[in-house]
N, C-alpha and C positions, 0 to 999 in steps of 0.2 A: 475574433479579436482576442489577443492575449490579455488575461487579467493583469491589472497593474502590479508591477514589481516582481512578477514571477519570471525569472530568467534562466532557470535550469529545471528540466523535467526528467524524471527517471523512473524506471520500473525495476524492482528487485524480483528476479526470477531464478535465484540461485539455490533454492531448496531442492531436496532429493525426492520429494513426493513419496515419502516412506509409507504413508497410509494407503496410497493407491497401489503401491507394490504389494503390500500385505493383502490387499483385496484381489490380487492377481492381475492388475493392469500393468502392462509393460510400456505403455506410452509415457514419454517424458512429461513431467507435470505441466510445463508451459504449453505443450501440445495437446493436453487433454481437451476433447471437444465439448463445448457447451452450446447446444442449439446449432450444431454444424460448424462452429468456428472455434479454433483453439483458444484457450485462456489467454495466451499472449496476444492474440489478435484482438480480442475484446479489450485488453488493457491498452494496447497501442491506439486503437480507435478512440477510446475514451479520452486519452490525453490529447490526441489531435483535435477531437471535437471541442475540448476545453480551450484550445488556442495554442497548444504547444507547436512552435515552428520546427522543433527537432527534439529528440530525446535520446537517452542512454538506456540500454537494457543490460542488466548484469545477469550473466549465466554462470553456472559452475563449469569446471573444466571437462565435465562429462556431457556438456550441453551442445555437442557438435550438431546433432540433428535439429535441435531448436534453432541454433544459430543459422544453419543452412536454410531453414524454413523462413526465418525473418529476412535474411539477405536476398532470398529469391523474390520477395514480395515488396520490400521497401528499400528505396535507395539509401546509401550510407549517409547522405546529407540529411536525411530525415530521421533514420533510426540507426544509431551506432551501437554495435554489440561489443560489450566488454566481457571477457571470459576470465573468471578467477574463482577458485574454490575457497570459500570463506569458512571460518570456524564457527560462526554464529550469525544470527539475524542482525545483531548490533554491528558486527564487523561488515556485513553486507551493506548496511546503511552508511557506514563511514566510507566504504569504497565508492558508492555511487555519489556521495557528496564530494569526494575527492575529485571527481571528474567535473565538478562545477565550482571549483575553488574561488573563482572570481564572482560567483553569483550573489545577488542580493538576497533572493529567496528561492528555495528549491522545493518543487512539488514532487513528492515521491509516492508511488503506488506499489503495493505488493501485487504480484501476478494473480494470486488466488482470491483477491477481493472482487467479487462480481456484483455489479449493480447496473441498472439502466444508464445509458450514457448521459441522459438529462440530469440524473441525480449527481453524477460526478461533476458535470459542468456547474451545477448549483454549489457543490462543495468548493470548487476552485474559485468561483466568484465571491462567495461569502467568506472564505478563508482569506482571500486577498484584501478584503475590506477591513480586516483587523489591523491593529497597530503593526507596523513593519517589524518590530522586535518580538512579536508574539509567535509562539509555536502553536500551530493549530492542527488538530486531528479530527477525523471524521468519527462520529459515534452513531450507533443505531440501537433501537430497542428490540430488533430482531436478533434472537440468540439461537444460533444453530452451530455451536462449536463445543467440542468436548472440553476445551480449556479456555473459556472466555476470559477476557481481560476486562474486568468490571471498571466502570468509570462513574463518578458522581460529579455533577455540575452544580454550580450555584445559580442564582437567578440571572446573573450576567453572562452565563455560559462558560465561566472559568472552571477548569478542572480543580476540584478541591480534594479528591481522593482517587487513586488509581491503583488497582491491584488488590482490592479488598475481596472478601469472601463472597459478596453478593452485591447487587445493585440493580438499577433500572436500565442502564445503558452499557454497551460494550464497545471497545474500539473496532474500527471498521477498515483498517488497512490503508488509509490515505493520510498523508502528512504534508503540511506546509512548514518548512524549516528555515528560519532566518539565519543569516551568516553568523550572527553573534553566537547562536546556539551551536553551530557547527564547530566553533573554535573552543568550546568548553571541553575540559578534560576531567571525566569522572575519576574517582580514586581507583587505583589498580584493583582489579577483581570485582568491582562493584556492579559492572554491567556486562554480564555474560550474554544476555539476550537483549533484544530491542525493548521488550516489556520492562526489563530492569532499568534501562536508560530512561524510559518515559516516567517510571515511578520516581527515579532519582530527580528528574527535572521538577516534578510536582513537589517533592519533599523539600527541595532547596528554595522553593518559592518562585520559581521561574513563571512568567506569564504564559500558562498553557491553557488553551481554550478549545472547546469542542463545537463542531458544527453537526447538528442532528440531521441525519438522513433517514430515508424510509428503509426499505429492505436492502441490506447488503449481505450477500452470502459469502462466507469464508469457505471456499471450495477446496476441501482437503480429502474428501471421500467420495465414492460413487453416489451415496445418498445426497451429498451436497450438489452434485451435478444435476440430479433429478429435481432437487428443490429449485435451482436456478432455471432449469428448462421449463418448469411449470410456471414460474413467475414470468418468463418470457412470453408464454402463450396466454397469460392472463388467468390461469387457473389458480383458485385460492388454495393455499396450503391448509392441511388439516390442523 
């Protein structure tokens, strides 16, 4: 069943996978295997498990191999591939939101945020229960990122600080975005990256809330793949 009010679902998979390339991996990032399935397949399955009737996947213009993989496995009526090379993660977000212009609320996942499907379903359900005007993001206490985006929540779950030098939680790559926020226009040059946009929303007093999840792995390196695979098999991390 689709969580109430979510009528646009999307996956951002437009990154270049630079850290995988530096490690000698030639596989496009969306096709990097975790437990025998490409990252993009994990992401698509999560959204479908959460109730998405259809979704959009954004790839960069070098993503032909990833596009072919998706189109061979999912009908276009379920997964629509959009190909565009964007200048930043914030521009990628705006692009996927543009493909849901009439949506009341959009649920967006990054391709490299891996978690068990039941955790993502829990995020979708808890996020949808918030006020329809709230921007809701997933956060986790599991930190396995070279550049974590720290988040501080108050007792109600509202984000009171984002982007500080430290904290107890980090962002986890899943976002529920109301149409009102989609129409906001940050000052020119203020939001070069998605994290800049999130920090801007918090600074201007927008209702931004966090849903705390268990382990969410930001899969950016071969070590992150191994972390995710060990979690899939139930092996505790050191």
